[in-house]
N, C-alpha and C positions, 0 to 999 in steps of 0.2 A: 504494500500500500504506500502510495506517495505521500509526502508531507502535506501537499495541498488537500488531499482527501482527508487526512487526519485532522487538519485545521478546520475543514468544513464540518466534519462530524462533531468536533468540540464546539464549534460555533452554534450548530443546530441544537445540540444537547443543552447548551447554555440557554438558548431561547425557550426550550421546553421547561427547564427549571424556572426561568423567569415567569412563564405563564402559570406554572403550578403555584409559585409563591404568591403572585398577585391574585390568582384565582382563589386561593385559600382565604385571603382577607376579604375579597369582594363577596364570596359566597357566604362567609360568616356574617357579614353585615346585612346582606339581603335576607338570610334566613332568620335573623334576630327580629326583623320587623321594625316598625317605626316607634314603638313604645315598649321595649323589653324591660324585664325586671333587672335589678342591679347585678345579681350574679351573672346573668347572661351578658350584660354590658361589659363586665370585667373580663369574662372569658373571650368575648368577641374582640375586645381591644387587644388582648394578649395574642390571639390568633392573627389579628391584623398586623401587629408588630412583628411577630415571627415570620409571617408571609413577606413582609417588607424587607426583613433582613435577608431572607432567602433570595428574594428578587434582586436586591442590591448586589449581593455576592455574585449571582448568576449574570447580572448585567455587566459587571466588571469582567467576568470570564468572556462574555460575548464581545465586549469591546476589545479585549486583548487578542482573541482569536480572529475577530474581524479585521483588526489592524494588521495582524500578521498575514492574513489572507491577501489583503490589498498589496502588501509588500511582495509576497511570493507569486502573485498571479500576473502574468503578462497581459497587457491590454486593459488592466484596471488601474486607475490612478486616483490619488486623493483629490485631484482637481475636478473629477467628474461630478456632475450635479447630483446624481443619486447617492453617491458616497457622502458628499457634503450635507445633503438633506438628512441622511441617516445619522451622521454625527450630531447635527443640530438637534434632531428629534431625541436622540439618546440623552443629550445634556438637559433638554427640557423635561423629559420623563424623569430623570434622576432628581431634578429640582422639585418637580411636583411631588414625587414619591417621598423624598426626604424632607422637603420644606413644608409641605401641606399635609400629606397623608400620615407620615410618621408622627409629626407633632400632634395632629388631631387624635391619633390612637393613644399616645402617651397622656395627653390631657384628659381624655375620656377615662382611661384606666385610673388615673390619679383621683379624679372627681368621684367616680363610682366607688372606688375603694374607700375614700373618706366618708361618703354617705353610707356605705355598708357598715363601717365601723361605728357610726352613730345609730345604726339600726333604722335609718330612714328609708322611705320609699324614694324612687327617683324624683328629684326636684324638677320644677319647670325649667330651670337653667340647664340641668343635666340633660333633660330630654331635648331642649333646644340645641345644645351642643351635639348631641347624638345625631340630630337631623340637620346639622349645619349644611347650608347649600354649597359652601366652598368645598367641603369634603365630598359631597355627592358629585359636584362638577369635576373635581380632581379625579375621582375614581372613574367617572364616565370617560373623561379625556384619556386617561391611561388605558382604559379598555379599548378605546377606538384607535389607539396608536399601534396596537398589535397588527391589525390588518394593513395599516399603512407601512409598517416595517416589512411585513411579508411581501407586499406589493413591490416595495423598493428593492428587496433582495432577489425576488424572482424575476420581475419584469425588467429591472435595471433600465428605467426610462432614460433615453438619451445615449445609450451605449450603442 
């Protein structure tokens, strides 16, 4: 097996791991509903954080193997539009994942844990944070980025 084939396999496996990580967090949030109890909120926030860490690690693997593939493959250059778009979207996805989604999950877990320690039911503020539009929009945007990445990698527009 050639180096290029091994790099491509690593790149694709990284994408699969990314999808599993982000899918875990998204499915946990969706299955919990819009007004879950506090233990469900805590567990869901933990799953979302774990999924985010898996996704982040896998995204770095994808970046490394993808960069190596560009270096090793004749006819593919960093200056090509589909490569530039892929890198740009990768950085945007990492910013949304780490800057919005991870912070949201950590904040939810901390708030829910504090309310659980007091024996409270979910407060209006906690439910509002649970249903925050910024987190919903961030998750939807990240979900939509997967087909865009796949299109760029398969179709290679402009090549």
